[in-house]
TIVOSE-892089 format. One record per atom (N, C-alpha, C): residue in three letters; atom name; x, y, z. Coordinates in nm, 4 decimals, decimal comma, always signed. Layout:
REM residues N
{pavex ALA; CA; {X; Y; Z}}
...
This chain:
REM residues 68
{pavex MET; N; {-0,0497; +0,7358; -0,1476}}
{pavex MET; CA; {+0,0158; +0,7308; -0,0188}}
{pavex MET; C; {+0,0533; +0,5858; +0,0112}}
{pavex ARG; N; {+0,1773; +0,5659; +0,0530}}
{pavex ARG; CA; {+0,2229; +0,4315; +0,0853}}
{pavex ARG; C; {+0,1765; +0,3937; +0,2247}}
{pavex ALA; N; {+0,1331; +0,2709; +0,2388}}
{pavex ALA; CA; {+0,0885; +0,2209; +0,3685}}
{pavex ALA; C; {+0,1251; +0,0737; +0,3781}}
{pavex CYS; N; {+0,1286; +0,0228; +0,5007}}
{pavex CYS; CA; {+0,1597; -0,1176; +0,5243}}
{pavex CYS; C; {+0,0475; -0,2043; +0,4681}}
{pavex TYR; N; {+0,0836; -0,3122; +0,4027}}
{pavex TYR; CA; {-0,0141; -0,4023; +0,3405}}
{pavex TYR; C; {-0,0952; -0,4759; +0,4466}}
{pavex ILE; N; {-0,0368; -0,5028; +0,5637}}
{pavex ILE; CA; {-0,1033; -0,5824; +0,6672}}
{pavex ILE; C; {-0,1845; -0,4955; +0,7623}}
{pavex CYS; N; {-0,1182; -0,3972; +0,8258}}
{pavex CYS; CA; {-0,1858; -0,3196; +0,9312}}
{pavex CYS; C; {-0,2314; -0,1822; +0,8847}}
{pavex LYS; N; {-0,2059; -0,1442; +0,7611}}
{pavex LYS; CA; {-0,2475; -0,0166; +0,7018}}
{pavex LYS; C; {-0,1858; +0,1049; +0,7701}}
{pavex LYS; N; {-0,0701; +0,0884; +0,8340}}
{pavex LYS; CA; {-0,0008; +0,2014; +0,8978}}
{pavex LYS; C; {+0,0651; +0,2858; +0,7894}}
{pavex SER; N; {+0,0437; +0,4192; +0,7930}}
{pavex SER; CA; {+0,1040; +0,5038; +0,6906}}
{pavex SER; C; {+0,1914; +0,6124; +0,7533}}
{pavex TYR; N; {+0,1331; +0,7099; +0,8215}}
{pavex TYR; CA; {+0,2142; +0,8125; +0,8855}}
{pavex TYR; C; {+0,1398; +0,8699; +1,0048}}
{pavex ASN; N; {+0,2140; +0,9433; +1,0889}}
{pavex ASN; CA; {+0,1601; +1,0064; +1,2075}}
{pavex ASN; C; {+0,1996; +1,1534; +1,2020}}
{pavex THR; N; {+0,1106; +1,2433; +1,2435}}
{pavex THR; CA; {+0,1410; +1,3853; +1,2449}}
{pavex THR; C; {+0,1958; +1,4235; +1,3812}}
{pavex ALA; N; {+0,3139; +1,4864; +1,3829}}
{pavex ALA; CA; {+0,3783; +1,5267; +1,5074}}
{pavex ALA; C; {+0,3910; +1,6786; +1,5106}}
{pavex VAL; N; {+0,3690; +1,7364; +1,6282}}
{pavex VAL; CA; {+0,3802; +1,8809; +1,6462}}
{pavex VAL; C; {+0,5016; +1,9078; +1,7345}}
{pavex SER; N; {+0,5909; +1,9947; +1,6866}}
{pavex SER; CA; {+0,7063; +2,0317; +1,7676}}
{pavex SER; C; {+0,6748; +2,1627; +1,8389}}
{pavex ARG; N; {+0,7142; +2,1691; +1,9666}}
{pavex ARG; CA; {+0,6874; +2,2900; +2,0455}}
{pavex ARG; C; {+0,8206; +2,3475; +2,0928}}
{pavex LEU; N; {+0,8328; +2,4779; +2,0860}}
{pavex LEU; CA; {+0,9552; +2,5477; +2,1230}}
{pavex LEU; C; {+0,9237; +2,6421; +2,2383}}
{pavex LEU; N; {+1,0013; +2,6364; +2,3441}}
{pavex LEU; CA; {+0,9791; +2,7219; +2,4607}}
{pavex LEU; C; {+1,0469; +2,8571; +2,4389}}
{pavex LEU; N; {+0,9673; +2,9631; +2,4361}}
{pavex LEU; CA; {+1,0177; +3,0993; +2,4183}}
{pavex LEU; C; {+0,9722; +3,1866; +2,5345}}
{pavex ARG; N; {+1,0617; +3,2261; +2,6213}}
{pavex ARG; CA; {+1,0362; +3,3188; +2,7316}}
{pavex ARG; C; {+0,9096; +3,2847; +2,8105}}
{pavex GLY; N; {+0,8972; +3,1606; +2,8493}}
{pavex GLY; CA; {+0,7855; +3,1205; +2,9340}}
{pavex GLY; C; {+0,6607; +3,0789; +2,8598}}
{pavex LYS; N; {+0,6577; +3,0860; +2,7284}}
{pavex LYS; CA; {+0,5395; +3,0466; +2,6515}}
{pavex LYS; C; {+0,5824; +2,9459; +2,5447}}
{pavex TYR; N; {+0,4945; +2,8512; +2,5182}}
{pavex TYR; CA; {+0,5221; +2,7541; +2,4136}}
{pavex TYR; C; {+0,4763; +2,8085; +2,2798}}
{pavex ASN; N; {+0,5588; +2,7923; +2,1803}}
{pavex ASN; CA; {+0,5279; +2,8371; +2,0452}}
{pavex ASN; C; {+0,5159; +2,7135; +1,9559}}
{pavex PRO; N; {+0,3948; +2,6806; +1,9106}}
{pavex PRO; CA; {+0,3841; +2,5654; +1,8191}}
{pavex PRO; C; {+0,4444; +2,6006; +1,6840}}
{pavex THR; N; {+0,5644; +2,5521; +1,6592}}
{pavex THR; CA; {+0,6409; +2,5964; +1,5429}}
{pavex THR; C; {+0,6036; +2,5241; +1,4151}}
{pavex GLY; N; {+0,5403; +2,4123; +1,4218}}
{pavex GLY; CA; {+0,5043; +2,3462; +1,2973}}
{pavex GLY; C; {+0,4758; +2,2001; +1,3163}}
{pavex THR; N; {+0,4227; +2,1403; +1,2142}}
{pavex THR; CA; {+0,3915; +1,9983; +1,2171}}
{pavex THR; C; {+0,4790; +1,9269; +1,1144}}
{pavex LYS; N; {+0,5017; +1,8005; +1,1384}}
{pavex LYS; CA; {+0,5751; +1,7190; +1,0431}}
{pavex LYS; C; {+0,5137; +1,5799; +1,0430}}
{pavex LYS; N; {+0,5381; +1,5076; +0,9356}}
{pavex LYS; CA; {+0,4873; +1,3716; +0,9230}}
{pavex LYS; C; {+0,5960; +1,2736; +0,9660}}
{pavex GLN; N; {+0,5609; +1,1857; +1,0584}}
{pavex GLN; CA; {+0,6497; +1,0770; +1,0959}}
{pavex GLN; C; {+0,6065; +0,9556; +1,0140}}
{pavex LYS; N; {+0,6884; +0,9174; +0,9201}}
{pavex LYS; CA; {+0,6523; +0,8098; +0,8288}}
{pavex LYS; C; {+0,6825; +0,6740; +0,8902}}
{pavex ALA; N; {+0,6043; +0,5755; +0,8530}}
{pavex ALA; CA; {+0,6258; +0,4387; +0,8991}}
{pavex ALA; C; {+0,7480; +0,3798; +0,8295}}
{pavex ASN; N; {+0,8129; +0,2850; +0,8960}}
{pavex ASN; CA; {+0,9318; +0,2208; +0,8417}}
{pavex ASN; C; {+0,8866; +0,1060; +0,7510}}
{pavex LEU; N; {+0,8636; +0,1378; +0,6240}}
{pavex LEU; CA; {+0,8113; +0,0406; +0,5281}}
{pavex LEU; C; {+0,9236; -0,0180; +0,4444}}
{pavex LYS; N; {+0,9178; -0,1491; +0,4232}}
{pavex LYS; CA; {+1,0165; -0,2196; +0,3415}}
{pavex LYS; C; {+0,9426; -0,3008; +0,2357}}
{pavex PRO; N; {+0,9934; -0,3026; +0,1123}}
{pavex PRO; CA; {+0,9299; -0,3856; +0,0102}}
{pavex PRO; C; {+0,9631; -0,5329; +0,0324}}
{pavex THR; N; {+0,8635; -0,6179; +0,0170}}
{pavex THR; CA; {+0,8853; -0,7616; +0,0317}}
{pavex THR; C; {+0,7959; -0,8359; -0,0668}}
{pavex SER; N; {+0,8384; -0,9548; -0,1042}}
{pavex SER; CA; {+0,7578; -1,0377; -0,1936}}
{pavex SER; C; {+0,7248; -1,1708; -0,1271}}
{pavex LYS; N; {+0,7319; -1,1761; +0,0070}}
{pavex LYS; CA; {+0,7022; -1,3003; +0,0785}}
{pavex LYS; C; {+0,5526; -1,3277; +0,0864}}
{pavex LEU; N; {+0,4716; -1,2227; +0,0887}}
{pavex LEU; CA; {+0,3271; -1,2414; +0,1051}}
{pavex LEU; C; {+0,2611; -1,2880; -0,0238}}
{pavex ILE; N; {+0,2877; -1,2168; -0,1329}}
{pavex ILE; CA; {+0,2286; -1,2489; -0,2624}}
{pavex ILE; C; {+0,3423; -1,2785; -0,3588}}
{pavex PRO; N; {+0,3581; -1,4017; -0,4018}}
{pavex PRO; CA; {+0,4680; -1,4343; -0,4936}}
{pavex PRO; C; {+0,4532; -1,3592; -0,6259}}
{pavex GLY; N; {+0,5617; -1,2983; -0,6692}}
{pavex GLY; CA; {+0,5616; -1,2256; -0,7954}}
{pavex GLY; C; {+0,5165; -1,0821; -0,7852}}
{pavex LYS; N; {+0,4801; -1,0356; -0,6667}}
{pavex LYS; CA; {+0,4349; -0,8977; -0,6499}}
{pavex LYS; C; {+0,5002; -0,8389; -0,5256}}
{pavex ARG; N; {+0,5574; -0,7186; -0,5402}}
{pavex ARG; CA; {+0,6203; -0,6516; -0,4266}}
{pavex ARG; C; {+0,5170; -0,5655; -0,3553}}
{pavex VAL; N; {+0,5064; -0,5846; -0,2247}}
{pavex VAL; CA; {+0,4182; -0,5026; -0,1425}}
{pavex VAL; C; {+0,5014; -0,4423; -0,0298}}
{pavex TYR; N; {+0,4555; -0,3306; +0,0225}}
{pavex TYR; CA; {+0,5254; -0,2641; +0,1323}}
{pavex TYR; C; {+0,4671; -0,3094; +0,2654}}
{pavex VAL; N; {+0,5566; -0,3503; +0,3561}}
{pavex VAL; CA; {+0,5183; -0,3988; +0,4884}}
{pavex VAL; C; {+0,6035; -0,3265; +0,5907}}
{pavex CYS; N; {+0,5422; -0,2829; +0,7025}}
{pavex CYS; CA; {+0,6213; -0,2163; +0,8063}}
{pavex CYS; C; {+0,7082; -0,3205; +0,8775}}
{pavex VAL; N; {+0,8138; -0,2721; +0,9406}}
{pavex VAL; CA; {+0,9135; -0,3599; +1,0001}}
{pavex VAL; C; {+0,8541; -0,4396; +1,1163}}
{pavex GLN; N; {+0,7603; -0,3804; +1,1918}}
{pavex GLN; CA; {+0,6984; -0,4520; +1,3029}}
{pavex GLN; C; {+0,6193; -0,5728; +1,2524}}
{pavex CYS; N; {+0,5448; -0,5561; +1,1445}}
{pavex CYS; CA; {+0,4708; -0,6694; +1,0870}}
{pavex CYS; C; {+0,5666; -0,7726; +1,0281}}
{pavex LEU; N; {+0,6765; -0,7259; +0,9678}}
{pavex LEU; CA; {+0,7749; -0,8169; +0,9102}}
{pavex LEU; C; {+0,8392; -0,9029; +1,0184}}
{pavex LYS; N; {+0,8697; -0,8420; +1,1347}}
{pavex LYS; CA; {+0,9266; -0,9172; +1,2467}}
{pavex LYS; C; {+0,8277; -1,0199; +1,2993}}
{pavex SER; N; {+0,7012; -0,9802; +1,3133}}
{pavex SER; CA; {+0,6023; -1,0745; +1,3655}}
{pavex SER; C; {+0,5800; -1,1898; +1,2678}}
{pavex MET; N; {+0,5890; -1,1620; +1,1351}}
{pavex MET; CA; {+0,5761; -1,2692; +1,0370}}
{pavex MET; C; {+0,6902; -1,3678; +1,0502}}
{pavex SER; N; {+0,8130; -1,3188; +1,0712}}
{pavex SER; CA; {+0,9274; -1,4091; +1,0816}}
{pavex SER; C; {+0,9213; -1,4901; +1,2108}}
{pavex LYS; N; {+0,8704; -1,4294; +1,3202}}
{pavex LYS; CA; {+0,8564; -1,5027; +1,4458}}
{pavex LYS; C; {+0,7537; -1,6148; +1,4323}}
{pavex LYS; N; {+0,6424; -1,5879; +1,3627}}
{pavex LYS; CA; {+0,5402; -1,6902; +1,3418}}
{pavex LYS; C; {+0,5948; -1,8044; +1,2575}}
{pavex ALA; N; {+0,6747; -1,7697; +1,1566}}
{pavex ALA; CA; {+0,7329; -1,8725; +1,0701}}
{pavex ALA; C; {+0,8325; -1,9577; +1,1463}}
{pavex GLN; N; {+0,9116; -1,8970; +1,2345}}
{pavex GLN; CA; {+1,0081; -1,9719; +1,3131}}
{pavex GLN; C; {+0,9386; -2,0648; +1,4128}}
{pavex SER; N; {+0,8269; -2,0180; +1,4709}}
{pavex SER; CA; {+0,7563; -2,1025; +1,5672}}
{pavex SER; C; {+0,6916; -2,2224; +1,4978}}
{pavex LYS; N; {+0,6494; -2,2056; +1,3723}}
{pavex LYS; CA; {+0,5922; -2,3177; +1,2980}}
{pavex LYS; C; {+0,6982; -2,4230; +1,2679}}
{pavex VAL; N; {+0,8212; -2,3791; +1,2394}}
{pavex VAL; CA; {+0,9297; -2,4704; +1,2064}}
{pavex VAL; C; {+0,9718; -2,5488; +1,3320}}
{pavex VAL; N; {+0,9772; -2,4814; +1,4468}}
{pavex VAL; CA; {+1,0221; -2,5443; +1,5709}}
{pavex VAL; C; {+0,9195; -2,6458; +1,6204}}
{pavex ASN; N; {+0,7913; -2,6082; +1,6131}}
{pavex ASN; CA; {+0,6861; -2,6972; +1,6648}}
{pavex ASN; C; {+0,6469; -2,8045; +1,5702}}
């Protein structure tokens, strides 16, 4: 199973509900997968999967180091 290298986020289970004549019918579950992107910024020479939220926070930290 693929997961984020930093925060270990992998997937979330979501249940869809359908309204039928006044009663809810739980029609099924599905997996909401994390938005993972391969990057080699963390470990040179090795590709790891990182979610986009962690990737954004890494770039913000890098920009703040350059400015300060």
